[in-house]
Rosetta silent file (secondary structure, phi, psi, omega in degrees, C-alpha in Angstrom):
SEQUENCE: MACLRASSSRSFPMFSSKGPTRHRSWILYLFLGVCLTSEPVSAKPDSLKEVTDGSWEEILTGEWMIEFYAPWCPACQQLQPVWKEFADWGEDMGVNIAKVDVTEQPGLSGRFIITSLPTIYHCKDGVFRKYQGARTKDDFLSFVDEQKWKAVEPVSSWFGPSSFLMNAMSALFKLSMFIRRCHNYMTEYLGIPVWGSYVIFGLVTLFSGLALGLLLVFIADFVLPSRRFSSPDYYQKKQSMEQARLIKQQDDEQEADGEEDDDEEEEEEDEDRNEVLSRRRGSPEGRPEPKGQVFSDEALRKRVVTSHEEEEDT
SCORE:     score description
SCORE:     0.000 S_00000001
   1 L     0.000  -42.534  178.546  -83.019   56.724  -12.567 S_00000001
   2 H   -64.780  -38.864  177.659  -84.647   58.301   -9.635 S_00000001
   3 H   -68.001  -32.501 -179.669  -84.100   55.250   -7.505 S_00000001
   4 H   -70.410  -37.852  177.347  -80.467   55.072   -8.577 S_00000001
   5 H   -65.012  -42.682 -177.334  -79.932   58.748   -7.619 S_00000001
   6 H   -64.769  -37.504  178.395  -81.613   58.219   -4.319 S_00000001
   7 H   -66.342  -40.955  177.462  -79.382   55.215   -3.514 S_00000001
   8 H   -67.065  -37.196  176.869  -76.309   57.131   -4.523 S_00000001
   9 H   -68.106  -31.127  178.541  -77.270   60.087   -2.540 S_00000001
  10 H   -80.459  -31.187  178.102  -77.770   57.982    0.527 S_00000001
  11 H   -77.247  -26.236 -175.407  -74.505   56.130    0.135 S_00000001
  12 H   -64.720  -36.924  176.971  -72.283   59.167   -0.523 S_00000001
  13 H   -62.983  -36.459 -179.701  -72.333   60.578    2.920 S_00000001
  14 H   -60.618  -48.191 -179.264  -71.147   57.198    4.295 S_00000001
  15 H   -64.895  -37.325 -174.513  -68.112   57.045    1.880 S_00000001
  16 H   -73.417  -26.179  179.254  -67.280   60.667    2.404 S_00000001
  17 H   -80.917  -33.466 -173.981  -67.114   60.254    6.183 S_00000001
  18 H  -106.591   -0.144 -179.892  -64.855   57.120    6.276 S_00000001
  19 H   -63.115  -51.080 -178.429  -62.683   57.588    3.135 S_00000001
  20 H   -61.641  -33.584  179.679  -59.838   59.506    4.662 S_00000001
  21 H   -66.400  -50.857  178.855  -59.604   57.116    7.652 S_00000001
  22 H   -59.710  -35.695 -179.983  -59.275   54.031    5.424 S_00000001
  23 H   -63.736  -40.727  179.167  -56.651   55.804    3.375 S_00000001
  24 H   -70.446  -33.162  179.690  -54.548   56.582    6.444 S_00000001
  25 H   -62.820  -43.995 -174.842  -54.850   52.918    7.666 S_00000001
  26 H   -68.629  -32.811  179.486  -53.446   51.625    4.379 S_00000001
  27 H   -70.817  -38.860  178.043  -50.477   54.054    4.598 S_00000001
  28 H   -60.853  -44.339  178.499  -49.837   52.986    8.175 S_00000001
  29 H   -66.377  -36.388  177.133  -49.808   49.269    7.207 S_00000001
  30 H   -66.194  -36.807  177.890  -47.514   49.918    4.293 S_00000001
  31 H   -66.347  -44.485  179.120  -45.091   51.758    6.546 S_00000001
  32 H   -62.762  -42.099  178.390  -45.071   49.085    9.144 S_00000001
  33 H   -63.193  -38.931  178.630  -44.481   46.341    6.450 S_00000001
  34 H   -67.821  -40.957  177.688  -41.557   48.242    5.030 S_00000001
  35 H   -63.428  -40.480 -177.063  -40.008   48.678    8.512 S_00000001
  36 H   -75.075  -41.579 -174.066  -40.378   45.013    9.421 S_00000001
  37 H   -85.583  -17.962 -178.089  -39.200   43.474    6.171 S_00000001
  38 L   -77.738  139.537  178.467  -36.324   45.836    5.441 S_00000001
  39 L   -93.340  143.469  174.385  -32.824   44.820    6.631 S_00000001
  40 L   -65.026  114.532 -177.079  -30.462   47.401    8.114 S_00000001
  41 L   -69.187  -29.031 -174.790  -28.130   48.319    5.369 S_00000001
  42 L   -86.774   -0.895 -177.068  -25.536   49.888    7.690 S_00000001
  43 L   -67.056  134.097 -178.898  -25.281   46.767    9.912 S_00000001
  44 L   -86.722  129.644  177.818  -21.732   45.366   10.058 S_00000001
  45 L   -67.606  155.836 -174.864  -21.352   41.706    9.372 S_00000001
  46 L   -65.181  121.082 -178.918  -19.821   39.398   11.993 S_00000001
  47 L   -84.872  -13.109  175.931  -16.077   39.653   11.518 S_00000001
  48 E   -89.061  112.500 -174.111  -15.357   36.495   13.643 S_00000001
  49 E   -95.094  162.613  178.555  -15.482   33.409   11.412 S_00000001
  50 E  -118.231  131.154  179.695  -16.011   29.805   12.393 S_00000001
  51 L  -105.733  134.886  179.665  -13.955   27.004   10.899 S_00000001
  52 L  -119.949  177.427  178.012  -15.373   23.465   10.589 S_00000001
  53 L   -69.639  -25.727 -178.717  -14.131   20.045    9.437 S_00000001
  54 L   -85.837  -17.606 -176.219  -15.753   20.633    6.116 S_00000001
  55 L  -119.706   15.951 -173.544  -14.402   24.165    5.509 S_00000001
  56 H   -70.950  -18.002 -175.802  -10.934   24.041    7.101 S_00000001
  57 H   -73.459   -9.679  175.185   -9.171   24.100    3.795 S_00000001
  58 H   -62.797  -28.073 -175.103  -10.129   27.782    3.450 S_00000001
  59 H   -78.122   -2.941 -178.215   -7.465   28.593    5.905 S_00000001
  60 H   -79.916  -13.726  178.538   -4.720   27.333    3.548 S_00000001
  61 L  -116.103  138.505  176.959   -4.973   30.625    1.484 S_00000001
  62 L    87.970 -169.092  179.231   -4.406   34.014    2.983 S_00000001
  63 E  -114.724  134.387 -174.546   -3.454   35.005    6.535 S_00000001
  64 E  -136.846  147.355  167.741   -5.421   33.656    9.450 S_00000001
  65 E  -123.497  116.735 -172.606   -5.453   33.790   13.262 S_00000001
  66 E  -117.321  131.427  177.154   -7.394   30.764   14.655 S_00000001
  67 E  -112.277  133.090  174.403   -8.442   30.102   18.235 S_00000001
  68 E  -103.550  123.776 -171.211   -9.267   26.586   19.432 S_00000001
  69 E  -145.992  170.923  172.367  -11.565   26.708   22.419 S_00000001
  70 L  -136.051  140.470 -173.587  -14.243   24.736   24.299 S_00000001
  71 L   -62.985  -29.990 -177.531  -17.405   26.273   25.795 S_00000001
  72 L   -80.403   -9.593 -173.110  -16.711   24.611   29.221 S_00000001
  73 L   -83.041  120.276 -176.365  -13.129   25.990   29.479 S_00000001
  74 H   -62.711  -38.986  178.700  -12.855   28.986   31.905 S_00000001
  75 H   -63.412  -39.278 -179.493   -9.704   30.370   30.185 S_00000001
  76 H   -68.909  -33.078  177.001  -11.475   30.263   26.848 S_00000001
  77 H   -69.527  -30.655  179.097  -14.435   32.120   28.278 S_00000001
  78 H   -70.592  -31.719 -176.454  -12.174   34.861   29.621 S_00000001
  79 H   -79.010  -23.905 -167.631  -10.521   35.101   26.122 S_00000001
  80 H   -63.935  -46.367  177.985  -13.709   35.419   24.054 S_00000001
  81 H   -61.046  -35.889 -178.566  -14.381   39.170   24.572 S_00000001
  82 H   -70.788  -37.466 -176.528  -10.725   40.023   23.774 S_00000001
  83 H   -69.183  -36.161  176.513  -10.850   37.718   20.687 S_00000001
  84 H   -68.527  -38.290  174.523  -13.978   39.470   19.385 S_00000001
  85 H   -63.151  -38.482  176.628  -12.466   42.838   19.771 S_00000001
  86 H   -65.151  -35.830  178.225   -9.459   41.605   17.930 S_00000001
  87 H   -65.813  -24.401  179.676  -11.677   40.188   15.145 S_00000001
  88 H   -69.091  -27.514  179.548  -13.134   43.711   14.620 S_00000001
  89 H   -86.980  -10.862 -174.002   -9.630   44.830   13.539 S_00000001
  90 H   -62.043  -43.982 -176.925   -9.040   41.886   11.284 S_00000001
  91 H   -64.741  -35.135  175.204  -10.733   43.310    8.197 S_00000001
  92 H   -66.277  -32.507 -179.720   -8.711   46.512    8.433 S_00000001
  93 H   -90.173   -9.892 -178.305   -5.428   44.610    8.642 S_00000001
  94 L    76.800   31.855 -178.340   -6.433   42.033    5.970 S_00000001
  95 L  -122.027  138.029  178.909   -6.321   39.163    8.352 S_00000001
  96 E   -89.433  122.726  175.440   -9.021   36.542    8.858 S_00000001
  97 E  -104.138  125.869 -170.389   -9.882   35.953   12.503 S_00000001
  98 E  -135.526  165.275  176.472  -11.542   32.616   13.223 S_00000001
  99 E  -139.470  156.521 -179.065  -12.464   30.238   16.020 S_00000001
 100 E  -135.034  122.525  175.646  -12.907   26.493   16.325 S_00000001
 101 E   -87.908  110.233 -177.183  -15.096   24.661   18.861 S_00000001
 102 L   -67.878  -25.643  177.973  -13.200   21.431   19.532 S_00000001
 103 L   -68.846  -30.593 -178.570  -16.254   19.818   21.066 S_00000001
 104 L  -100.130  -16.645 -178.550  -18.159   20.152   17.755 S_00000001
 105 L  -128.550   75.149 -177.480  -15.179   19.680   15.410 S_00000001
 106 H   -64.999  -27.848 -179.064  -13.194   16.721   16.648 S_00000001
 107 H   -64.249  -39.425 -179.838  -11.430   16.282   13.299 S_00000001
 108 H   -74.688  -27.591  173.306   -9.668   19.613   13.526 S_00000001
 109 H   -61.131  -42.964 -179.832   -8.711   18.906   17.151 S_00000001
 110 H   -75.721  -34.233 -179.055   -6.925   15.827   16.018 S_00000001
 111 H   -62.602  -34.960  178.685   -5.547   17.561   12.822 S_00000001
 112 L  -101.286   -2.704 -179.939   -3.839   20.211   14.941 S_00000001
 113 L    54.198   66.314  178.356   -3.146   17.972   17.927 S_00000001
 114 L   -83.538  110.902 -177.955   -4.786   20.285   20.462 S_00000001
 115 L  -111.082   -9.827  176.073   -3.583   19.311   23.918 S_00000001
 116 L  -143.006  154.414  179.328   -4.366   22.535   25.811 S_00000001
 117 L  -129.070  143.560   -8.652   -7.090   25.232   25.636 S_00000001
 118 L   -76.898  148.518  175.152   -7.197   27.872   24.380 S_00000001
 119 E  -121.258  135.733 -175.863   -4.712   27.289   21.602 S_00000001
 120 E  -123.923  129.951  177.814   -3.964   29.903   18.874 S_00000001
 121 E  -120.780  149.008  176.271   -2.410   29.337   15.582 S_00000001
 122 E  -112.090  131.408  178.945   -1.200   31.747   12.935 S_00000001
 123 E  -127.354  133.101  176.868   -1.388   30.675    9.319 S_00000001
 124 E  -132.310  108.091 -177.420    0.108   32.360    6.304 S_00000001
 125 L    51.833   42.880  176.349   -0.442   30.658    2.926 S_00000001
 126 L    86.149    2.613  174.292   -0.625   27.209    4.389 S_00000001
 127 E  -103.438  122.167 -176.014    2.325   27.655    6.811 S_00000001
 128 E  -101.110  142.064  176.231    1.264   27.269   10.476 S_00000001
 129 E  -136.335  137.821 -179.618    2.848   28.718   13.525 S_00000001
 130 E   -86.449  127.780 -179.043    1.743   28.349   17.095 S_00000001
 131 L   -82.699  131.666  177.427    1.210   31.577   18.980 S_00000001
 132 L  -121.792   10.283 -178.871    2.872   31.685   22.402 S_00000001
 133 L   -84.831 -167.047  178.871    2.636   35.304   23.425 S_00000001
 134 L   -73.975  157.707 -168.342    0.357   37.212   25.768 S_00000001
 135 L  -111.882   64.030  170.225   -3.319   37.072   25.083 S_00000001
 136 L  -120.539  165.820 -176.966   -4.377   40.705   24.845 S_00000001
 137 H   -66.530  -39.941  179.894   -5.752   42.674   21.937 S_00000001
 138 H   -64.759  -35.147 -179.812   -2.666   44.836   21.631 S_00000001
 139 H   -69.525  -40.916  178.972   -0.380   41.819   21.652 S_00000001
 140 H   -60.296  -42.869 -178.753   -2.465   40.152   18.956 S_00000001
 141 H   -67.694  -38.891  175.346   -2.392   43.297   16.840 S_00000001
 142 H   -67.863  -35.884  175.926    1.331   43.746   17.178 S_00000001
 143 H   -58.194  -41.070 -176.932    1.912   40.098   16.377 S_00000001
 144 H   -85.959  -47.435 -175.663    0.166   40.510   13.071 S_00000001
 145 H   -66.847  -41.081 -178.290    0.944   44.154   12.192 S_00000001
 146 L   -92.016    2.717  178.376    4.647   43.989   13.014 S_00000001
 147 L    55.028   48.992 -178.853    4.941   40.488   11.605 S_00000001
 148 H   -75.784   -9.733  177.776    6.417   39.027   14.725 S_00000001
 149 H   -67.270  -17.594 -178.137    5.212   35.609   13.481 S_00000001
 150 H   -67.968  -22.376 -179.774    8.268   35.477   11.276 S_00000001
 151 H   -85.480   -1.224 -177.067   10.435   34.849   14.369 S_00000001
 152 L  -100.567  135.253 -179.897    8.367   31.790   15.343 S_00000001
 153 L   -74.831  131.070 -175.528    9.410   28.387   13.841 S_00000001
 154 L   -73.264  164.521 -179.447    6.728   26.999   11.621 S_00000001
 155 L   -72.456  138.929 -179.692    5.193   23.611   12.074 S_00000001
 156 L   -63.246  149.641 -179.762    6.962   20.828   10.291 S_00000001
 157 H   -60.159  -30.537  178.811    5.441   19.548    7.029 S_00000001
 158 H   -66.027  -29.981 -179.554    5.174   16.105    8.574 S_00000001
 159 H  -107.550   15.935  176.399    2.933   17.471   11.291 S_00000001
 160 L   -69.579  154.115 -176.393    1.126   19.999    9.123 S_00000001
 161 L   -63.692  -23.194 -178.386   -2.674   19.808    9.096 S_00000001
 162 L   -98.916    9.683 -178.714   -2.748   18.713    5.374 S_00000001
 163 L   -81.352  168.984 -177.640   -0.210   15.967    5.801 S_00000001
 164 H   -69.640  -36.662 -176.596   -1.061   12.232    5.610 S_00000001
 165 H   -63.273  -45.113 -177.861   -0.245   11.714    9.294 S_00000001
 166 H   -71.219  -27.011  172.717   -2.583   14.473   10.363 S_00000001
 167 H   -65.483  -40.375  174.773   -5.317   13.275    8.091 S_00000001
 168 H   -62.142  -43.057  178.820   -5.004    9.917    9.801 S_00000001
 169 H   -65.361  -39.153  174.513   -5.195   11.588   13.236 S_00000001
 170 H   -57.012  -44.768  177.133   -8.282   13.532   12.131 S_00000001
 171 H   -65.071  -33.202 -178.771  -10.033   10.308   11.176 S_00000001
 172 H   -71.988  -39.246  176.305   -9.062    8.711   14.428 S_00000001
 173 H   -66.529  -34.858  176.870  -10.515   11.621   16.432 S_00000001
 174 H   -67.764  -35.813 -178.929  -13.683   11.497   14.429 S_00000001
 175 H   -67.346  -45.185 -176.924  -13.972    7.761   14.982 S_00000001
 176 H   -63.245  -38.616  178.093  -13.425    8.275   18.774 S_00000001
 177 H   -69.926  -36.435  177.267  -16.162   10.995   18.937 S_00000001
 178 H   -64.828  -42.126 -179.488  -18.541    8.644   16.951 S_00000001
 179 H   -72.346  -33.660  173.499  -17.965    5.838   19.394 S_00000001
 180 H   -63.157  -40.246  177.459  -18.455    8.173   22.368 S_00000001
 181 H   -66.264  -42.922  176.453  -21.840    9.270   20.924 S_00000001
 182 H   -60.490  -37.477  177.041  -22.849    5.738   20.313 S_00000001
 183 H   -64.106  -45.500 -179.886  -21.897    4.883   23.900 S_00000001
 184 H   -66.770  -34.053 -179.831  -23.908    7.760   25.283 S_00000001
 185 H   -66.277  -39.664 -173.619  -26.932    6.768   23.046 S_00000001
 186 H   -77.279  -33.025 -177.168  -26.869    3.149   24.277 S_00000001
 187 H   -87.373  -31.673 -178.621  -26.478    3.966   27.953 S_00000001
 188 H   -90.238  -39.686 -173.311  -28.806    6.995   28.151 S_00000001
 189 L   -98.216  -42.034 -178.724  -31.524    6.324   25.638 S_00000001
 190 L   -88.669  -16.767  178.653  -31.585    2.521   25.320 S_00000001
 191 L    78.609   19.080  177.338  -30.816    1.780   28.981 S_00000001
 192 L   -75.663  137.767 -179.371  -27.914   -0.614   28.340 S_00000001
 193 L   -66.406  164.514 -178.249  -25.483   -0.811   31.255 S_00000001
 194 H   -67.088  -37.345  176.987  -22.000    0.523   30.825 S_00000001
 195 H   -63.290  -41.272  174.471  -20.345   -2.941   30.934 S_00000001
 196 H   -60.471  -37.250  173.726  -22.792   -4.024   28.230 S_00000001
 197 H   -65.242  -37.390  177.446  -21.743   -1.183   25.996 S_00000001
 198 H   -64.974  -43.762 -176.945  -18.099   -2.184   26.449 S_00000001
 199 H   -62.011  -42.567  179.049  -18.875   -5.789   25.593 S_00000001
 200 H   -63.299  -44.728 -179.614  -20.672   -4.697   22.366 S_00000001
 201 H   -67.120  -35.481  176.644  -17.800   -2.487   21.250 S_00000001
 202 H   -62.584  -44.597  173.855  -15.344   -5.242   22.012 S_00000001
 203 H   -61.095  -45.168  178.270  -17.253   -7.778   19.907 S_00000001
 204 H   -60.717  -42.243  176.445  -17.643   -5.305   17.084 S_00000001
 205 H   -60.273  -43.605  179.989  -13.949   -4.556   17.157 S_00000001
 206 H   -63.617  -48.800 -177.982  -13.035   -8.209   17.105 S_00000001
 207 H   -68.785  -37.216  176.903  -15.319   -9.225   14.211 S_00000001
 208 H   -68.084  -31.676  172.914  -14.475   -6.148   12.238 S_00000001
 209 H   -64.627  -46.535  178.152  -10.735   -6.907   12.617 S_00000001
 210 H   -58.244  -51.891 -177.671  -11.292  -10.482   11.412 S_00000001
 211 H   -60.840  -40.165 -178.003  -13.370   -9.281    8.432 S_00000001
 212 H   -71.744  -31.552  175.008  -10.839   -6.666    7.508 S_00000001
 213 H   -69.874  -39.511  173.804   -8.001   -9.103    7.682 S_00000001
 214 H   -60.173  -42.506  177.535   -9.766  -11.658    5.473 S_00000001
 215 H   -60.213  -47.876 -178.434  -10.541   -8.841    3.032 S_00000001
 216 H   -62.781  -39.685 -179.190   -6.903   -7.702    2.873 S_00000001
 217 H   -61.617  -45.207 -179.664   -5.759  -11.365    2.308 S_00000001
 218 H   -63.426  -40.185  178.863   -8.249  -11.778   -0.569 S_00000001
 219 H   -67.810  -41.038 -177.659   -7.205   -8.485   -2.161 S_00000001
 220 H   -61.918  -46.482  175.142   -3.475   -9.333   -1.780 S_00000001
 221 H   -61.683  -33.649  178.650   -4.096  -12.715   -3.483 S_00000001
 222 H   -76.616  -42.381 -177.709   -6.021  -11.185   -6.242 S_00000001
 223 H   -79.021  -43.828 -178.577   -3.791   -8.282   -6.923 S_00000001
 224 L  -124.169   72.770  178.738   -0.428   -9.980   -6.293 S_00000001
 225 L   -66.627  152.357 -179.375   -0.877  -13.790   -6.838 S_00000001
 226 L   -68.357  132.451 -179.160    1.956  -16.029   -6.039 S_00000001
 227 H   -64.601  -32.935 -178.628    4.171  -16.830   -9.014 S_00000001
 228 H   -61.728  -45.973 -177.053    4.632  -20.401   -7.839 S_00000001
 229 H   -86.662  -18.886  178.984    0.911  -21.249   -8.039 S_00000001
 230 H   -81.643  -18.182  178.529    0.219  -19.015  -11.058 S_00000001
 231 L   -67.073  140.284 -176.667    2.735  -20.719  -13.361 S_00000001
 232 L   -73.321  -28.506 -179.957    1.108  -23.255  -15.701 S_00000001
 233 L   -98.130   30.242  179.363    3.900  -25.866  -15.266 S_00000001
 234 H   -66.622  -45.701 -176.496    3.861  -25.619  -11.483 S_00000001
 235 H   -69.016  -37.638  175.598    2.198  -29.045  -10.965 S_00000001
 236 H   -62.921  -43.677  174.050    4.542  -30.670  -13.478 S_00000001
 237 H   -57.956  -42.199 -177.993    7.513  -29.305  -11.628 S_00000001
 238 H   -63.451  -41.663 -178.565    6.013  -30.420   -8.388 S_00000001
 239 H   -65.636  -46.755  178.806    5.488  -33.964   -9.745 S_00000001
 240 H   -62.054  -37.119  176.243    9.006  -34.178  -11.080 S_00000001
 241 H   -68.360  -33.438  178.763   10.444  -32.991   -7.807 S_00000001
 242 H   -67.778  -42.814  179.142    8.421  -35.642   -5.882 S_00000001
 243 H   -66.350  -40.705  177.742    9.789  -38.357   -8.210 S_00000001
 244 H   -59.833  -37.427  177.160   13.279  -37.088   -7.784 S_00000001
 245 H   -67.669  -39.771 -179.123   12.811  -37.244   -3.992 S_00000001
 246 H   -65.418  -39.787  176.138   11.564  -40.739   -4.124 S_00000001
 247 H   -62.957  -40.143  176.449   14.511  -41.830   -6.205 S_00000001
 248 H   -64.270  -39.423  177.910   16.958  -40.198   -3.886 S_00000001
 249 H   -60.604  -48.668 -179.211   15.205  -41.903   -0.972 S_00000001
 250 H   -62.473  -38.925  176.134   15.566  -45.318   -2.659 S_00000001
 251 H   -66.407  -37.383  174.527   19.237  -44.684   -3.379 S_00000001
 252 H   -61.204  -43.216  176.653   19.816  -43.773    0.224 S_00000001
 253 H   -62.864  -42.361  176.545   18.158  -47.017    1.323 S_00000001
 254 H   -59.684  -44.823  176.917   20.255  -48.976   -1.123 S_00000001
 255 H   -60.392  -41.388  178.307   23.475  -47.385    0.207 S_00000001
 256 H   -60.568  -47.105 -179.156   22.354  -48.109    3.743 S_00000001
 257 H   -61.565  -40.889  175.517   21.831  -51.773    2.836 S_00000001
 258 H   -59.841  -43.036  178.543   25.198  -51.874    1.150 S_00000001
 259 H   -62.438  -38.695  179.882   26.877  -50.472    4.189 S_00000001
 260 H   -67.257  -37.221  174.951   25.152  -53.106    6.421 S_00000001
 261 H   -60.984  -41.114  177.723   26.429  -55.913    4.064 S_00000001
 262 H   -62.294  -36.036  176.504   29.894  -54.541    4.272 S_00000001
 263 H   -68.767  -39.184  175.639   29.666  -54.491    8.006 S_00000001
 264 H   -63.522  -41.503  179.338   28.572  -58.103    8.038 S_00000001
 265 H   -62.460  -45.032  177.523   31.463  -59.128    5.730 S_00000001
 266 H   -59.590  -41.157 -179.036   33.910  -57.321    7.964 S_00000001
 267 H   -61.927  -38.959  179.852   32.469  -59.101   10.975 S_00000001
 268 H   -65.619  -44.601  177.086   32.838  -62.527    9.198 S_00000001
 269 H   -60.752  -39.941 -179.402   36.408  -61.639    8.335 S_00000001
 270 H   -64.529  -40.572  179.039   37.137  -60.623   11.914 S_00000001
 271 H   -61.317  -49.995  179.903   35.639  -63.965   13.110 S_00000001
 272 H   -60.110  -40.204 -178.853   37.731  -65.953   10.649 S_00000001
 273 H   -64.741  -44.286  176.866   40.878  -64.031   11.655 S_00000001
 274 H   -57.740  -44.129  178.819   40.129  -64.644   15.354 S_00000001
 275 H   -61.686  -43.164 -179.724   39.638  -68.328   14.686 S_00000001
 276 H   -63.896  -41.665  178.016   42.968  -68.601   12.833 S_00000001
 277 H   -63.108  -39.415  177.022   44.735  -66.826   15.715 S_00000001
 278 H   -62.600  -35.681 -179.044   43.122  -69.061   18.236 S_00000001
 279 H   -70.026  -38.065  178.328   44.324  -72.114   16.305 S_00000001
 280 H   -66.823  -37.439  177.705   47.890  -70.782   16.131 S_00000001
 281 H   -66.143  -30.636 -178.851   47.886  -70.202   19.888 S_00000001
 282 H   -77.366  -14.155 -177.525   46.679  -73.749   20.446 S_00000001
 283 L   -73.824  148.142 -179.988   49.515  -75.457   18.564 S_00000001
 284 H   -66.773  140.611  177.991   52.527  -76.844   20.603 S_00000001
 285 H    61.234   19.786  175.321   55.483  -74.506   21.055 S_00000001
 286 H    70.169   12.530  179.789   53.402  -71.759   19.347 S_00000001
 287 L   -81.587  151.221  176.615   54.087  -73.129   15.876 S_00000001
 288 L   -74.830  146.864 -173.047   51.420  -72.818   13.306 S_00000001
 289 L   -75.533  154.954 -176.514   49.663  -76.030   12.379 S_00000001
 290 L   -69.400  158.407 -175.932   50.416  -77.496    8.931 S_00000001
 291 L   -75.529  147.193  177.836   48.249  -76.612    6.062 S_00000001
 292 L    88.630  -10.786 -175.607   45.556  -78.981    5.146 S_00000001
 293 L  -101.564  119.346 -177.823   45.268  -80.348    8.788 S_00000001
 294 L  -114.723  124.815 -178.186   41.984  -79.488   10.268 S_00000001
 295 L  -109.999  148.934  176.257   41.210  -80.157   13.994 S_00000001
 296 L   -86.924  170.784  178.873   37.886  -80.083   15.718 S_00000001
 297 H   -61.045  -41.383 -177.271   37.259  -78.069   18.847 S_00000001
 298 H   -64.658  -39.709  178.484   37.321  -81.132   21.018 S_00000001
 299 H   -66.884  -40.267 -179.829   40.756  -82.224   19.649 S_00000001
 300 H   -64.481  -39.973 -174.037   42.176  -78.734   20.188 S_00000001
 301 H   -67.216  -42.906  179.615   40.888  -78.650   23.762 S_00000001
 302 H   -62.105  -40.964 -179.088   42.563  -82.085   24.461 S_00000001
 303 H   -62.805  -41.895 -179.411   45.850  -80.851   23.006 S_00000001
 304 H   -66.287  -38.728 -179.974   45.777  -77.771   25.177 S_00000001
 305 H   -61.879  -48.830 -174.583   45.014  -79.862   28.296 S_00000001
 306 H   -64.938  -38.271 -177.650   47.853  -82.281   27.546 S_00000001
 307 H   -68.485  -36.863  174.489   50.304  -79.483   26.940 S_00000001
 308 H   -67.470  -36.539  178.982   49.485  -77.940   30.320 S_00000001
 309 H   -67.383  -40.029  179.556   49.958  -81.297   32.122 S_00000001
 310 H   -63.307  -39.942  173.884   53.330  -81.759   30.521 S_00000001
 311 H   -59.390  -43.562 -178.626   54.408  -78.348   31.680 S_00000001
 312 H   -67.655  -33.000 -178.453   53.345  -79.079   35.173 S_00000001
 313 H   -70.328  -36.052  179.826   55.273  -82.385   35.219 S_00000001
 314 L   -76.300    0.000    0.000   58.414  -80.717   34.070 S_00000001
């Protein structure tokens, strides 16, 4: 007990001298931790929204003002401060203010057919109108607050961002951006020359087109087979048609042979007729020779010669 009291008496002055200091240090650490980990409650969230290829359907509901820009565009850089100030008023007016980076979102660039920068669109419940006015904060506010967008002709449904045509354009722009990135990767990182990259893309396009064509043919034959080949009696009909064709061909050949025989008979008749006429001409005084009297060619020739001599004598 005496030793215990002695030890406690020796240690008491040490704790009594450093106790308040350690207490203050813990309070200081606690205060710094609270200051560092706590978020400012009064901080205002960013009122300027960003629209991407994956979230663009959000603009189909409500009222929106959307700016299409590119970081390298000087006119877009001049408009950014004004557009941010306009976005601060959007929550008070109940309008969503957004921006789209066309270099990062090629699908939206094709979906809205962006041909100039910056381009601004107004959207009200899925109906889009292109803003053509001045680009100041007051003009933007009056365009929305006074509903001047009603005087602007809306974009046709054929060219609306949710139409089939614009979906195809969006896919085409995405494909072009993918090809461009592949080209840059092959030329910059793999060291392939530019002409080599073009040759690779040409071969890929050729073989992919052939494969797609064969696939479409197979699908068409499977889904819509030809009635001629799918009928069970097709080959029987084909055989009967072939037999009918052969029979007709034989009939045509027989008719041709009959016509040739007729021609030969006519030629024989013509020869006989000519022979008869020649005999009549050879008889004296042009009279026909009596029936049943047959003369040879030599006798006829002699008679003709004698008749000519007699005429000469007379």
